[in-house]
N, C-alpha and C positions, 0 to 999 in steps of 0.2 A: 504493500500500500504506500509506504513512503516514497518508493520509486515513481509511482504514478503522480504524486504531488510534485515531485521535482521535475518530472517531464512536463507537466502542465505549466509550472512556473517558467521553465525554459522556453516553451512555446510562446507563452504570453509575453515574455521578455523580448522575443524576436518580433512579435506582432505589434508591440507598442513602440512607435518611433521615438527615438530619444530627442528631446528638445535641445536645439543648439544652445550652448552656454555663451552668455555674453562675455566678452573680454573686458576686464576691468581696466580702466585707465590707470596709469602711473602718474597721478596728479603731483605736480611740482609747483603749481601756482600758489601765490600767497592767498590768505583767507581775509575776509569772507569771500566765498565764491559759489557760483551756481553752475554745476556741470552735469553733463549727460552721464548716466550710469554705465552706458555701453561705450567702449572705445570706438566702435564701428570700424572705419578704415583709416584712422589716424596712424600714420606709419611709425611714429616715435612713441606711441602709446601715451601721448600727453593728455588725451581726452578732448572733450568739446565744451568750451565755456561760452556763456552769453557774452558778447563783446560788441564794442562800437566799431563800425566800419571805418577803416582808415587808421592812421596813427593818432593816438590821443583822443580828443573829444570828437564825436561824430553824432549826428542826430539820428542815424539809422543803425539799428542793431541787427546782428547776425550771429551765427555760431562760428567759433574760430577755434583752432587748436589752442588748448590751454597753454600758456607760455611758462617756460621754466622761470623760477624766481630770479629776479634781476634782469629779465629780458623785456622790460616794459609791460609787466603783467598788471599794472594798476587799472588799465581800462577793461580788464576782464574781471575785476573785483566788484561784485555786487552783493549787497546784503538784503535779506528778506525780513521785513518787519511784520510779524504775524498779526499784531493788533491792527495796524492800518491797512495791511495787505499790499503795501508798497514794496517794490524792488528798487533799491536806491544805489546809485553809483558811489563807490568809495572815493575815486579820484575827483569826481564832480558831485559833491554831496547835496547840492541843491537840485540835482537832476534825478529823475526816476524813469524806469521803464514804463512805456505806455503802449497800449494797443491803439496806436494813433492813426493808422491807415488800414482799417479792416478790409477794404476793397482791393488793396494791393496784394496780389497773389504771391509776390516774391519778397516783399519787405514790409509787412504790416506793423512791425514794432519799431518804436523810436525811443529816443532818450530826450525827454522834455522836462521843463521846470516842474518840480514837484508841486502838486496842488492837492490839498486834503480833500477827501470825498469825491475825487474825480473817478468815475467808474472805469475810465480808460486806463487808470493807473492802479487799479485794484486787482490783485491776484490772490488765489487761494492755493496753498501748497498742501497736498494730501500726503503725509509721510507714508501711509500704507501703500497706496498705489504709485507713489513717487511722481504724481502728475502735478503740473502747475496749471490750474484752471483760471480762465480769464473772467475777472469781475463777476458780474451777475449771470454769466453764461456757464453754468455748472457743467455743461456737456462739451464745452470747447476748451481744448488744451493747447499749451505752448509746445510746439514740436520742432523738429529739424527736418530739412529736406533729405531725401533718400540718397542724393548724390553730393559729392564734394568737389571742390576745385582748388587748384594751387593758389596760394596767397603768400608770395615771397617764399621764405623757407618753411612756411607752415601750410595749413589747409583751412578752407572755410566752407560753409554750407549755409543755406537759407535758414532763418529763424521764422517759423511759420505758425499758423493756427489751423486747427483741424478738429473735427468731431472726435472726441476722445475714443469712442468705440470703433472708429474706422482706421486707426493708426496702430501699427505694430509697436509693442512696448519699447523696443530698442530705440525708437525715434521720439519717445515722449516721457521717459522716466529720468527724472532729475535728482541730483543730490544737492541739498542746500547745506553748505558747510560754513558755519558762522565763526 
């Protein structure tokens, strides 16, 4: 009888496909930081941080290779305030992440002057699902594009919004490190 149970377990093990495991980034960026839980295709395993486009201040946000400490990582440093729901820039403390251009399919997020109670600047981080939901739209998540492109010595990809239920976890699960 025990051999039958082992045979059944062996057959079931072959029949159930193994879920691909996410590759964890080797985060070197300073904190606070908000980064994708899956390294995806970042070649140096630096991970993907929310970042301003261009060097230093920029009004458009995207996902970028998290930078090693000392390599201009201040523009990838963002903190999440659970009480206000704001995601605030460390380098530019009067600026917050905003869902400022929802109709823009490639760059809907910006870095704008922080305004209390602005629904475009309100986000909810769910530690269990690791999703960042947008303001009052509990079913809309902050995600990254499925493809990346070269950005100098690093990589970048679009920072997007999508229905939480329609996106693979690897594109929408974030780690908020304070």
